[in-house]
C-alpha positions in Angstrom: 94.9 79.9 87.0 91.1 80.2 87.1 89.6 83.4 85.8 87.2 83.3 88.7 89.8 83.1 91.5 93.5 83.5 92.0 95.5 82.2 95.0 98.9 82.2 96.7 98.6 78.8 98.2 101.8 77.4 96.8 103.9 80.3 98.1 102.4 80.1 101.5 102.7 76.3 101.7 106.3 76.5 100.7 106.9 79.2 103.4 106.1 76.5 105.9 108.0 73.8 104.1 104.8 71.7 103.6 104.0 69.3 100.9 100.7 69.2 99.0 99.8 66.1 101.0 100.2 68.0 104.2 98.1 70.9 103.0 95.4 68.5 101.9 95.3 66.9 105.3 95.0 70.3 107.0 92.1 71.2 104.7 90.4 67.9 105.1 90.4 67.1 101.4 92.1 64.7 99.1 95.5 65.6 97.7 94.0 65.6 94.2 91.4 68.1 95.3 93.9 70.3 97.0 96.2 70.2 93.9 93.3 71.4 91.7 92.6 74.3 94.1 96.2 75.3 94.2 96.6 75.2 90.4 93.4 77.3 90.0 91.4 74.5 88.3 89.0 74.3 91.2 87.4 76.8 93.6 87.3 75.8 97.3 84.2 75.8 99.4 83.9 78.4 102.1 84.7 75.8 104.7 87.8 74.6 102.9 89.0 78.1 102.4 88.6 78.8 106.1 90.5 75.6 107.0 93.3 76.6 104.7 93.4 80.1 106.2 93.7 78.7 109.7 96.4 76.2 108.8 98.5 78.8 107.0 98.0 81.6 109.4 96.8 83.9 106.7 93.4 85.5 106.1 91.2 84.2 103.3 91.7 87.6 101.6 95.4 87.0 101.6 95.1 83.6 100.1 92.4 84.1 97.5 91.4 87.1 95.3 89.4 87.8 92.2 91.2 88.5 88.9 92.4 92.0 88.3 89.8 94.1 86.5 90.6 96.8 83.9 91.5 100.1 85.5 92.4 98.5 88.9 95.9 99.1 90.2 98.3 96.6 91.6 101.4 97.3 93.6 104.4 95.2 92.7 108.2 95.0 93.2 110.1 96.1 90.1 112.4 93.6 88.4 114.3 95.2 85.6 117.8 95.9 84.6 117.1 99.6 84.6 114.9 101.9 86.7 111.1 101.9 86.1 109.3 104.8 84.6 105.6 105.7 84.2 104.3 104.2 81.0 106.4 101.1 81.1 104.5 98.0 80.0 104.8 95.1 82.4 103.8 91.5 83.1 103.0 90.6 86.7 103.9 87.3 88.3 103.4 86.2 91.9 106.8 84.9 93.1 107.2 83.7 96.7 104.1 85.6 97.9 105.0 88.9 96.2 103.9 90.5 93.0 106.8 91.1 90.7 106.6 93.4 87.7 108.8 92.3 84.8 109.2 95.0 82.1 108.0 93.9 78.6 111.0 95.7 77.2 113.2 92.9 78.5 111.0 90.1 77.2 112.6 87.8 74.6 109.7 88.6 72.3 108.7 92.3 72.0 105.2 91.5 70.8 104.2 89.7 74.0 101.1 91.3 75.6 101.2 93.3 78.9 99.2 92.9 82.0 99.4 96.6 82.7 101.2 99.9 82.6 103.3 101.5 85.3 101.3 104.4 86.6 103.8 105.7 89.2 107.0 104.7 90.9 107.2 104.4 94.7 110.8 103.5 95.5 111.5 99.9 94.6 107.8 99.3 93.9 105.6 100.3 91.0 101.8 101.0 90.9 100.5 99.2 87.8 97.2 100.1 86.1 95.7 96.8 84.7 94.7 96.7 81.0 91.4 95.7 79.7 91.2 92.0 78.5 94.8 91.4 79.5 96.5 88.0 78.9 96.1 85.1 81.3 98.0 85.5 84.5 101.5 84.2 84.5 102.3 81.3 86.7 106.1 81.0 86.0 108.7 83.7 85.9 111.9 82.7 84.0 115.0 84.9 83.4 117.7 83.8 81.1 119.4 84.3 77.7 118.8 81.2 75.7 116.4 81.9 72.8 115.6 78.2 72.5 113.6 78.3 75.7 110.9 79.9 73.6 110.0 76.4 72.4 109.5 75.3 75.9 107.5 78.4 76.9 105.2 78.0 73.9 104.5 74.3 74.8 103.9 75.1 78.5 101.3 77.6 77.4 99.6 75.4 74.7 99.8 72.0 76.4 99.7 72.8 80.1 98.0 76.1 80.4 101.1 77.6 82.1 101.6 81.2 81.1 105.3 82.2 81.3 106.9 85.6 81.9 110.2 85.1 80.1 112.7 87.9 80.6 116.0 88.3 78.8 119.1 88.9 80.9 122.7 87.7 81.2 123.6 84.8 83.4 124.9 86.8 86.4 122.0 89.2 86.4 119.6 86.3 86.1 121.0 84.6 89.2 121.0 87.9 91.1 117.3 88.3 90.2 116.6 84.8 91.4 118.4 85.5 94.7 116.2 88.6 95.2 113.0 86.5 94.8 112.1 88.0 91.4 111.8 84.7 89.4 111.1 81.0 89.8 113.9 79.9 87.4 117.1 81.4 86.1 119.3 80.3 83.2 123.1 80.5 83.4 126.3 79.4 81.7 129.1 80.6 83.9 132.2 78.6 84.2 134.5 78.5 87.2 137.9 79.4 85.7 139.7 77.3 88.5 137.7 74.1 88.5 136.0 74.3 85.0 132.6 73.4 86.6 129.6 75.2 85.3 127.5 77.5 87.5 128.2 75.9 90.9 130.6 78.6 92.1 128.3 81.5 90.8 125.2 80.0 92.5 127.2 79.5 95.7 128.4 83.1 95.6 125.2 84.8 94.6 122.2 82.8 96.0 121.7 82.4 99.7 119.4 79.4 99.6 119.7 75.9 98.2 119.0 75.3 94.5 119.1 72.5 91.9 120.7 72.8 88.5 118.7 71.3 85.7 120.5 70.6 82.4 119.0 72.4 79.4 121.6 71.9 76.7 125.2 72.0 75.8 125.6 74.7 73.1 128.4 76.1 71.0 129.5 79.6 71.5 130.9 81.1 68.4 132.3 84.3 66.9 129.6 85.4 64.5 130.9 87.2 61.4 129.2 88.7 58.4 130.1 86.9 55.3 131.6 90.0 53.7 133.8 90.5 56.8 135.3 87.0 56.7 138.3 88.2 54.8 139.2 90.4 57.8 138.1 88.1 60.7 139.4 84.6 60.9 140.2 84.3 64.6 139.8 86.2 67.9 143.0 88.1 67.4 141.6 89.8 64.3 139.1 91.7 66.5 142.0 94.1 67.3 142.2 95.3 63.7 141.3 98.9 63.1 138.8 98.0 60.4 136.8 95.6 62.6 134.0 96.6 65.0 132.3 94.2 67.4 128.9 94.1 69.2 129.5 93.1 72.7 127.1 91.7 75.4 126.2 93.4 78.7 128.5 93.0 81.7 127.9 89.9 83.7 126.7 87.9 80.7 128.4 84.6 80.0 129.2 85.7 76.5 131.0 88.9 77.6 133.0 86.9 80.2 133.9 84.4 77.5 135.1 87.2 75.2 137.3 88.6 77.9 138.8 85.2 78.5 139.6 84.6 74.8 141.0 88.1 74.2 143.3 87.6 77.2 144.4 84.2 75.9 145.7 85.9 72.7 147.1 89.0 74.4 144.5 91.5 73.1 143.6 94.4 75.4 139.8 95.0 75.4 140.4 98.8 74.9 142.0 98.0 71.6 138.8 96.4 70.2 136.4 98.8 68.6 132.9 98.3 70.0 134.0 96.5 73.1 132.0 98.9 75.3 128.7 98.1 73.6 126.1 96.1 75.5 123.5 94.2 73.5 120.9 92.3 75.5 120.8 88.6 74.4 122.3 86.4 71.7 119.6 87.3 69.2 120.5 91.0 69.5 124.1 90.3 68.8 123.3 88.2 65.7 120.8 90.9 64.4 123.4 93.6 64.9 126.1 91.7 63.0 123.6 90.7 60.2 122.4 94.3 59.8 125.9 95.7 59.4 126.0 97.6 62.7 129.0 95.4 63.6 131.4 93.0 61.9 131.4 90.4 64.6 130.1 89.4 68.0 130.1 86.4 70.4 126.8 84.4 70.6 125.6 80.9 70.2 126.0 79.3 66.8 122.3 78.7 66.4 121.3 82.3 66.1 124.2 83.1 63.7 123.3 80.3 61.4 119.7 81.3 61.4 120.7 84.7 60.0 123.2 83.5 57.4 126.3 84.5 59.4 129.6 82.7 59.4 130.5 81.1 62.7 133.9 80.5 64.1 133.7 78.0 67.1 135.0 79.1 70.4 133.9 76.5 72.9 131.0 74.4 74.1 129.1 75.5 77.2 126.6 74.0 79.6 123.4 76.1 79.8 121.5 75.2 82.9 118.2 76.2 84.6 118.6 77.0 88.3 115.6 76.3 90.5 115.4 77.1 94.2 114.4 74.1 96.3 111.3 75.9 97.7 109.8 76.2 94.2 110.2 72.6 93.1 106.7 71.6 94.2 105.0 74.5 92.3 102.7 73.0 89.6 104.2 75.3 86.9 107.8 74.2 87.8 106.7 70.5 87.9 105.2 70.9 84.4 108.4 72.6 83.2 110.7 69.8 84.4 108.4 67.1 83.0 108.3 68.8 79.6 112.1 69.0 79.4 112.3 65.2 79.4 110.0 64.8 76.4 111.7 63.6 73.2 109.6 65.9 71.1 110.9 69.0 72.9 114.5 67.8 72.8 114.2 67.2 69.0 112.8 70.7 68.5 115.7 72.4 70.3 118.4 70.2 68.8 117.0 71.1 65.3 118.1 74.7 65.9 121.7 73.7 65.3 124.6 74.0 67.7 122.7 72.3 70.6 123.4 69.0 72.3 120.3 68.0 74.3 121.3 64.5 75.5 121.0 65.5 79.1 118.1 67.9 78.9 116.0 67.7 82.0 118.6 65.9 84.1 119.6 67.2 87.5 123.2 68.4 87.2 125.7 66.9 89.6 
């Protein structure tokens, strides 16, 4: 997005169900010129801005604005697993015509810069004081739990100029955030216990608008075990031993649901497992907790366990998919994401992490 001007053209265009070609016709410019304006690479003339304003039924001030300046405030809807508080660091992303504040505490990488700090809380909204020399504005909000998406986010930033707000949350919470209009993309790995299909039933139950499922990878979920604990933990049933403590994931996450299923399959009551009530956020947090000695075992993807020198006991393979609402498919940032997923270089980088099958990465799931 241009540092001279920001716009909400994509959101307003999608509100009407218009293509970029239709918007270009309304503004009296070529499709290429309109696409450059929408992406922020070009600034419209006064005449074109007025034509766009008339076509969309919005004021020029609603469609275009200058970048936030240090000390200015911005009112945004809060998107966080917990309640906001003054002093929280946030990233701001425009999603569906609304500013959304994503807490930096939920980012996959704690060192990511913030756009601003919560100054006060007004119900479901927060007033954000913008920071001096903040990072480029984010064009894509993604919520999910796969740490491998960091490879994609980095490439979007470097190669396409697309800044990504990438929040860490379990599958069910990610889909719920998508349904509330707090993200452009959600990652999920939830299996229907009746049909065995991945994510379809959960999307149908949680999201009130049509979406597409984009394959990211098939990964291996494993029981991660510290090498010095392997004499006590060989299989799921061993988690019920009095000397074994686990680190669990938050409720609604695919990994916690999987743990519940495999415990039930071997007749182990969750209450008999020490540490069952813990709630780590993300696969990396589970692996770090086991590696540090805070727990003896935990369920997470094999890749993060192997990266930390842990033993891995395979449980099952799962399909991790990116869920994108139909009304976001024409966003330039989403288009760049989908194109990137089909590049062999990105596939090779993800597959090299171990425990990933990327043969269908970028394909529309059916």
